[in-house]
Structures are given as structure tokens and as C-alpha cells.
C-alpha positions as CSV (number, residue, x, y, z in Angstrom):
1,M,0.1,0.0,-0.2
2,R,2.1,2.7,-1.4
3,A,0.8,6.2,-2.2
4,L,1.8,9.6,-3.3
5,L,-0.3,12.9,-2.6
6,L,1.3,15.6,-4.7
7,V,0.1,19.1,-4.2
8,L,1.3,21.4,-7.1
9,D,0.7,24.8,-5.0
10,S,-1.6,27.1,-6.7
11,V,-2.2,25.5,-9.9
12,G,-6.1,25.9,-10.1
13,C,-8.0,25.2,-13.3
14,G,-10.9,27.7,-13.4
15,H,-12.8,30.0,-10.9
16,A,-15.2,28.3,-8.4
17,P,-18.9,28.8,-8.4
18,D,-18.6,31.3,-5.5
19,A,-15.5,33.2,-7.0
20,A,-17.3,36.4,-7.3
21,A,-17.4,36.7,-3.5
22,Y,-13.7,36.7,-3.6
23,G,-13.2,38.9,-6.3
24,D,-12.0,36.0,-8.6
25,E,-14.7,35.4,-11.2
26,G,-12.9,34.6,-14.4
27,A,-9.7,33.6,-12.8
28,D,-8.1,30.6,-14.3
29,T,-4.5,29.8,-13.7
30,L,-3.9,27.0,-15.8
31,G,-6.1,28.2,-18.6
32,H,-4.8,31.4,-18.5
33,V,-0.9,30.2,-18.6
34,L,-1.7,27.7,-21.4
35,A,-3.4,30.6,-23.3
36,T,-0.4,32.8,-23.0
37,P,2.3,32.8,-26.0
38,P,4.4,31.0,-26.4
39,A,2.5,27.8,-26.7
40,L,3.1,25.8,-23.7
41,A,3.1,22.0,-24.2
42,L,2.5,19.6,-21.1
43,P,2.3,16.3,-22.8
44,T,2.7,14.1,-19.7
45,L,-0.3,15.9,-17.8
46,F,-2.2,15.8,-21.0
47,S,-1.8,12.0,-21.2
48,L,-3.0,11.7,-17.6
49,G,-6.3,13.7,-18.5
50,L,-5.4,17.2,-18.0
51,G,-7.1,17.9,-21.4
52,Q,-10.4,16.9,-20.3
53,I,-10.3,18.4,-17.1
54,I,-9.6,22.0,-18.9
55,G,-12.1,21.0,-21.9
56,A,-9.2,21.1,-24.3
57,K,-10.1,20.4,-28.1
58,N,-9.3,16.7,-28.9
59,P,-7.2,15.7,-25.9
60,P,-5.6,12.2,-26.2
61,A,-7.4,9.4,-24.4
62,P,-6.3,9.4,-20.8
63,I,-4.2,6.7,-19.0
64,A,-5.4,8.0,-15.4
65,S,-8.5,8.8,-14.0
66,Y,-9.4,12.7,-13.9
67,G,-11.9,15.1,-12.6
68,R,-12.1,18.5,-10.5
69,L,-12.3,19.4,-7.1
70,R,-14.4,22.1,-5.6
71,E,-13.5,23.6,-2.3
72,R,-16.0,23.7,0.5
73,S,-14.4,25.4,3.2
74,A,-14.2,29.3,3.3
75,G,-11.2,31.0,2.3
76,K,-8.6,30.6,-0.5
77,D,-5.3,30.3,1.3
78,T,-2.9,27.3,1.8
79,T,-3.7,26.0,4.9
80,T,-7.3,26.1,4.4
81,G,-6.8,24.2,1.1
82,H,-4.3,21.6,2.6
83,W,-6.6,20.9,5.6
84,E,-9.6,20.2,3.6
85,I,-7.5,17.9,1.2
86,V,-6.9,15.6,4.4
87,G,-10.4,15.7,5.8
88,V,-11.1,19.1,7.7
89,I,-13.7,21.5,6.3
90,L,-13.4,25.0,7.8
91,D,-16.9,26.7,8.1
92,Q,-15.3,30.0,9.3
93,P,-12.2,31.2,7.4
94,F,-9.0,32.2,9.1
95,A,-8.9,35.7,9.9
96,T,-7.2,38.4,7.9
97,Y,-5.9,42.0,8.8
98,P,-4.8,44.9,6.8
99,E,-2.6,45.5,9.7
100,F,-2.4,43.8,12.9
101,P,-4.1,45.1,16.3
102,P,-1.9,47.0,18.8
103,E,-2.6,44.5,21.6
104,L,-1.3,41.5,19.4
105,V,1.8,43.4,18.2
106,R,2.7,44.7,21.7
107,A,2.0,41.1,23.2
108,I,4.6,39.6,20.6
109,E,7.0,42.5,21.3
110,R,7.1,42.2,25.0
111,E,7.6,38.3,25.2
112,A,10.2,38.4,22.4
113,G,12.0,41.5,23.4
114,V,11.7,43.4,20.0
115,E,10.2,46.3,18.4
116,F,8.9,45.8,14.9
117,I,8.8,48.0,11.9
118,G,6.1,47.8,9.2
119,N,2.9,46.3,10.1
120,Y,0.8,46.7,6.9
121,A,-0.1,44.4,3.9
122,Q,2.5,44.1,1.3
123,S,4.3,41.8,-1.2
124,G,7.5,39.8,0.1
125,T,9.8,41.5,-2.3
126,T,8.3,44.9,-2.2
127,I,8.5,45.1,1.7
128,L,12.1,44.4,1.4
129,T,12.7,47.4,-1.0
130,E,10.4,49.6,1.6
131,L,11.9,48.6,4.8
132,G,14.9,46.5,4.4
133,A,17.5,49.2,4.7
134,E,15.7,50.6,7.8
135,H,15.6,47.2,9.5
136,V,19.5,46.6,8.8
137,R,20.1,50.2,10.2
138,T,17.9,49.6,13.4
139,G,17.7,45.9,14.0
140,Q,14.1,46.0,14.2
141,P,12.4,42.9,12.5
142,I,10.1,43.7,9.9
143,L,6.4,42.8,10.4
144,Y,3.8,42.5,7.4
145,T,0.9,40.5,6.1
146,S,-0.8,39.7,2.8
147,A,-4.5,38.8,1.8
148,D,-3.9,35.6,3.3
149,S,-4.3,34.8,7.1
150,V,-0.5,35.2,7.8
151,L,1.7,37.2,10.0
152,Q,5.1,37.4,8.5
153,I,8.3,38.5,10.1
154,A,11.5,39.5,7.8
155,A,15.0,39.8,9.0
156,H,18.4,39.8,7.4
157,E,20.3,36.7,8.4
158,S,23.4,38.7,9.4
159,V,21.0,40.9,11.8
160,I,19.1,38.4,13.1
161,P,20.2,34.9,12.7
162,L,17.9,32.3,11.9
163,P,17.4,30.5,15.2
164,R,16.3,33.8,16.8
165,L,14.0,34.8,14.0
166,Y,12.6,31.3,14.6
167,E,12.3,32.0,18.3
168,I,10.4,35.2,17.5
169,C,7.9,33.5,15.2
170,R,7.1,30.6,17.7
171,I,6.4,33.4,20.4
172,A,4.2,35.0,17.9
173,R,2.5,31.8,17.0
174,R,1.4,31.3,20.5
175,H,-0.4,34.9,20.6
176,C,-1.7,34.4,17.1
177,D,-3.7,31.3,18.1
178,A,-6.2,33.8,19.9
179,W,-6.7,36.1,16.7
180,Q,-7.1,33.2,14.4
181,I,-4.2,33.6,12.3
182,G,-3.6,30.6,10.2
183,R,0.2,30.9,9.7
184,V,3.4,32.8,11.0
185,I,6.0,33.0,8.4
186,A,9.6,33.6,9.0
187,R,11.1,35.4,6.0
188,P,15.1,35.6,6.1
189,F,16.7,37.6,3.5
190,T,20.4,38.6,2.5
191,G,22.0,41.1,0.4
192,E,22.6,44.9,0.4
193,P,20.1,47.8,0.1
194,G,18.9,47.7,-3.6
195,A,19.5,44.0,-3.8
196,F,18.0,42.2,-1.0
197,A,16.9,38.4,-1.8
198,R,14.9,36.0,0.6
199,T,16.5,32.9,1.1
200,S,15.5,29.0,1.4
201,G,15.2,29.7,5.3
202,R,11.6,30.1,5.2
203,H,9.8,28.3,7.8
204,D,5.9,28.2,8.4
205,F,4.4,28.1,12.0
206,S,0.8,27.1,11.5
207,A,-2.0,26.6,13.8
208,V,-2.5,23.0,15.0
209,P,-5.3,21.3,13.0
210,P,-8.1,19.0,14.2
211,P,-7.6,15.3,13.4
212,T,-7.0,14.5,9.7
213,V,-6.5,11.1,7.9
214,L,-2.8,11.9,8.3
215,D,-3.3,10.9,12.0
216,A,-5.2,7.9,10.9
217,I,-2.6,6.7,8.6
218,A,0.2,7.5,11.1
219,A,-1.7,5.6,13.8
220,S,-2.2,2.7,11.8
221,G,1.6,2.0,11.9
222,L,2.2,3.3,8.2
223,R,4.7,5.8,7.4
224,M,3.5,9.4,6.8
225,E,6.1,11.2,5.1
226,G,5.9,15.1,4.5
227,V,7.9,16.6,1.8
228,G,8.3,20.5,1.3
229,K,6.3,22.5,3.7
230,I,3.9,19.9,4.6
231,S,5.0,19.6,8.1
232,D,4.9,23.2,8.6
233,I,1.4,23.3,7.3
234,F,0.1,20.6,9.9
235,A,2.6,22.0,12.9
236,A,4.1,18.3,12.1
237,R,0.7,16.7,13.4
238,G,0.2,13.4,11.6
239,I,3.5,13.2,10.1
240,T,5.9,10.5,11.0
241,H,8.9,11.8,8.9
242,S,9.7,15.0,7.0
243,T,11.9,15.9,4.4
244,P,12.1,19.8,3.8
245,T,13.0,20.9,0.5
246,T,14.3,24.5,-1.1
247,S,12.6,24.2,-4.6
248,N,10.2,22.2,-6.8
249,A,13.5,20.6,-8.2
250,D,14.5,19.7,-4.8
251,G,11.2,18.4,-4.0
252,M,10.9,16.3,-7.0
253,A,14.3,14.9,-6.4
254,A,13.1,13.9,-2.8
255,I,10.1,12.0,-4.0
256,D,12.2,10.2,-6.5
257,T,14.4,9.1,-3.6
258,L,11.4,8.2,-0.9
259,W,9.3,6.4,-3.6
260,A,12.2,4.1,-4.5
261,D,12.7,3.3,-0.9
262,A,8.9,3.2,-0.1
263,R,7.1,-0.2,0.5
264,D,3.9,1.2,2.2
265,G,2.7,4.5,3.5
266,L,2.1,7.9,2.2
267,I,4.4,10.5,0.9
268,F,2.6,13.9,0.9
269,A,4.4,16.4,-1.0
270,N,4.0,20.2,-1.9
271,L,5.8,22.0,-4.7
272,V,5.8,25.5,-3.9
273,D,7.6,27.4,-6.7
274,F,4.5,27.7,-9.0
275,D,2.6,29.8,-5.8
276,M,5.9,31.5,-4.4
277,H,8.0,32.4,-7.4
278,F,5.5,32.8,-10.2
279,G,1.9,33.2,-9.2
280,H,2.5,36.1,-6.3
281,R,4.7,37.8,-8.4
282,R,2.4,37.5,-11.6
283,D,5.1,35.8,-13.6
284,V,3.4,33.9,-16.3
285,A,6.7,33.1,-18.2
286,G,8.1,31.7,-15.1
287,Y,4.7,29.6,-14.2
288,A,4.8,28.1,-17.5
289,R,8.5,27.2,-17.2
290,A,7.8,25.4,-14.0
291,L,4.7,23.6,-15.3
292,A,7.1,22.2,-18.3
293,E,9.7,21.1,-15.9
294,F,7.3,19.4,-13.7
295,D,5.9,17.6,-16.7
296,A,9.2,16.5,-18.0
297,W,10.0,15.1,-14.5
298,L,6.3,13.5,-14.3
299,A,7.1,11.5,-17.6
300,L,9.9,9.6,-15.8
301,F,8.1,9.4,-12.5
302,V,4.9,7.7,-14.1
303,E,7.1,4.8,-15.3
304,K,7.7,3.8,-11.5
305,V,4.1,3.7,-10.5
306,A,2.9,0.3,-10.3
307,P,-0.8,-0.8,-10.8
308,A,-1.4,-1.4,-7.1
309,D,0.0,1.9,-6.3
310,L,-2.1,5.2,-5.7
311,V,-0.6,8.5,-7.1
312,I,-2.9,11.5,-6.7
313,I,-1.9,14.9,-8.2
314,T,-4.0,18.1,-7.2
315,A,-3.7,21.5,-6.1
316,D,-4.7,23.6,-3.2
317,H,-5.9,26.8,-4.7
318,G,-5.2,29.1,-7.7
319,N,-3.0,31.8,-8.2
320,D,-3.5,33.1,-11.7
321,P,-0.5,35.1,-12.8
322,T,-2.5,37.0,-15.2
323,W,-5.1,38.2,-12.5
324,P,-4.7,41.7,-10.8
325,G,-3.0,41.9,-7.7
326,T,-0.9,39.4,-6.1
327,D,-3.5,37.3,-4.0
328,H,-4.3,33.7,-4.4
329,T,-7.5,33.2,-6.7
330,R,-10.6,31.1,-5.6
331,E,-10.6,28.3,-8.2
332,E,-11.3,24.7,-8.7
333,V,-8.5,22.3,-8.8
334,P,-7.4,19.4,-10.9
335,L,-7.8,16.0,-9.8
336,L,-5.6,13.2,-11.4
337,V,-5.4,9.6,-10.1
338,L,-3.2,6.8,-11.0
339,H,-4.3,3.6,-9.8
340,A,-5.3,-0.1,-10.9
341,G,-4.9,1.0,-14.6
342,R,-8.3,2.7,-14.5
343,S,-9.1,5.9,-16.7
344,D,-12.6,6.8,-15.3
345,A,-14.2,10.4,-15.5
346,L,-14.6,11.3,-11.9
347,G,-16.4,14.5,-12.3
348,T,-16.4,17.7,-10.2
349,R,-16.1,16.7,-6.7
350,E,-18.0,18.7,-4.1
351,T,-15.1,18.9,-1.8
352,F,-11.2,18.6,-1.7
353,A,-12.0,16.1,1.4
354,D,-12.9,13.4,-1.2
355,I,-9.1,12.8,-1.3
356,A,-9.1,12.0,2.7
357,A,-12.1,9.7,1.9
358,S,-10.2,7.9,-1.0
359,L,-6.8,7.5,1.3
360,A,-8.8,6.2,4.0
361,A,-10.2,3.4,1.7
362,F,-7.0,2.7,-0.1
363,F,-5.3,2.1,3.2
364,Q,-8.1,0.2,4.8
365,L,-9.1,2.4,7.5
366,P,-12.5,3.2,8.9
367,P,-14.4,5.5,6.3
368,W,-13.3,9.2,6.7
369,K,-16.0,11.6,8.4
370,V,-16.5,13.9,5.2
371,G,-16.0,13.4,1.7
372,Q,-16.7,10.6,-0.6
373,S,-14.1,8.0,-1.9
374,F,-13.2,8.1,-5.5
375,L,-11.6,4.6,-5.3
376,T,-15.1,3.1,-5.6
377,Q,-14.9,4.4,-9.3
378,T,-11.4,3.3,-10.1
379,R,-11.5,-0.1,-8.4
């Protein structure tokens, strides 16, 4: 019983029915990237059924089962999407703030022994242009947010070393629980004024989720491996082993290594570059290049999947690089399933939690409390 759950961070496939409520009606991450010249070929993904998912003309007959997933939870952030994928549906979204309340900021400052600069919403690269030099001069960490439920703290690695930055973020995490903030993110950077650059030392400190299907898999004695930022997203809950990564390429290499060694259990991986480097920065060409690189890797990986294995490829939300602003977009996400040699049309699923229900069925666990297994269609 060997499975891979692979989340292509932000690779949505068209606006959700309620997208207008989020200002995202018309957003379509995959559709708009594919429609932007030069032409982008994704032969492996199309061979699995992506053409059917996006309504392409005359797509090849798929070798995998395919469908779309529709999010039931309120929100369009990373934490909400990943939690629903593994069986937790949130009726209330995490809180977002254009700036953080003084009571919260002062509580973190008192316990951490710091004074912040910033405290407003801004993109991660722009905030360094605006406040990086002041931070280097004063030693005060930069506090900022975005349209997501995140409290982000940026610091130059030569001014505030990584262990100290992580300590400040852990303190912030404890205080953020009362304010319903999904994630605290450490954002280290290096360089000189005018040429600051964020480093791979990013670390997410997430709220602790309720029990998920990951807990059930781990409790059954199976290996539950998180790749990339998965362990961070779940505050390590339900994760028996973790392999942090620094890029999509690093994540794909880690999957190859872990898959070759795996005999049972779940590898749960997130490839973050689509979102972090290209979606938020509205870099269409970079997004297309990352998709092409993933597709080329996938062509080799598919050859290593046996009929008894389960491979699920999906996403957690959209981040249309052609869309105004720099925020995520409320979209449906693709669902591609390699299992038992089947190539069934799975339709549009009512919740991301159908993945949790399917994992429970695959690993012969009690039925998950939400969602419907699509393996009954692929067995």
C-alpha cells in the first residue's frame, strides 16, 4: 500500500462557482497560462487527463482517472486548502488583517524583546525594498501581512540569525492562536540595499489542525512522510517523517528517492515554486516554465508507478499570474489519479475532502467522516 499525494501549489483550473465573492470570477490559472504565448506543451499531464479537465479540444485518451475538486471551506489560502484535502472542512475562514491589532503586536514584542517596523499588507519582495534598509540600520524585524491569514516576520540573516528569527516566530505563533491567524512565516533574507533577496530559510508556523486522515494513517503504523512545507502546514501533526525542500526541483528529487525506498505508507508532497515564485509575482513565463519542468519530471516518474500504487495529483487553490493583484484566486483544482490501470471520469467533486476519504479507503482504514471516496470508481 504505497501512495503519493502531490499538491502543485496554486495550480488551479478555473474559477469556483463562488469566486465572485472573493473578487475572482474569471480567474483561471492553468487556462490563462496555457493561453499565453508562446505555446506551452504539457504532454505528460495531458496523457493523464488534464486536457479533459480543462476542456481542451481533441485531448488524447487518458491513462489515468481525472476530475475536478471544488473547495467547501471558506477561504483560498494554503492552510485551508491543505486541511480540507486531508479531511478538515472549515466553516469559518481564518482571520485576515490589513494591519495587526496593537494588542497583538505589543504582546509579541514584550515577550520576544523586539520592536517591529512595518505592520501593513505588502508583497514579500516589495516590503524589502521599502523597509529592508531601515531594518538593517535599526535591527528591528519587519512585520507584514498579505491578503492571506498570515503574520510574516522578515529579517536579514546577518542582523537577526535564523535561530533567533524562528524563536520570535514561535512566540508570535502562540499569541496568534487567539486571533485566528492561520500561519506565522519566518522570512529571512540577505544582500545589500537595492539587492535584497529572500533565502530558503523560510519556515511556516501553522495553527494546529484538528485530527486529519494523516493521523489515522500514522496511527495505523504506516509511514507518513511530509515533503516540502507539509510538516509546517500541519504543525507536524500526523507526520512521522519530514523532508524539507528548497525548490520544486529539490522536491521532485526527494519524491524520487522516497518512492524508490517506500514499500507502504503515504508520501505527501507540496511543490511550492508555482505559487511562491511565479503566482504571487505575476510571472506568467516563469509559471509556464515551472509547469514544463514538472511535466518532464512526471514523464519519468509515471514509469515507476505500479498498478497497485496510488498517485494523486492536485492543487490547494489558484494563483492566476494574469489576475490583478498578488493574491491567491478562488478556483477549482485538478484531480488526476493513477491507480489500478483505470481511466475514469471522476466529475466535479463537492469537496477536496474526497481525497481524505479515498486515502482512508486505500489504506483500509475506517471511512473518513467527510468526503466520498473516488476509489470506488477506480477499483
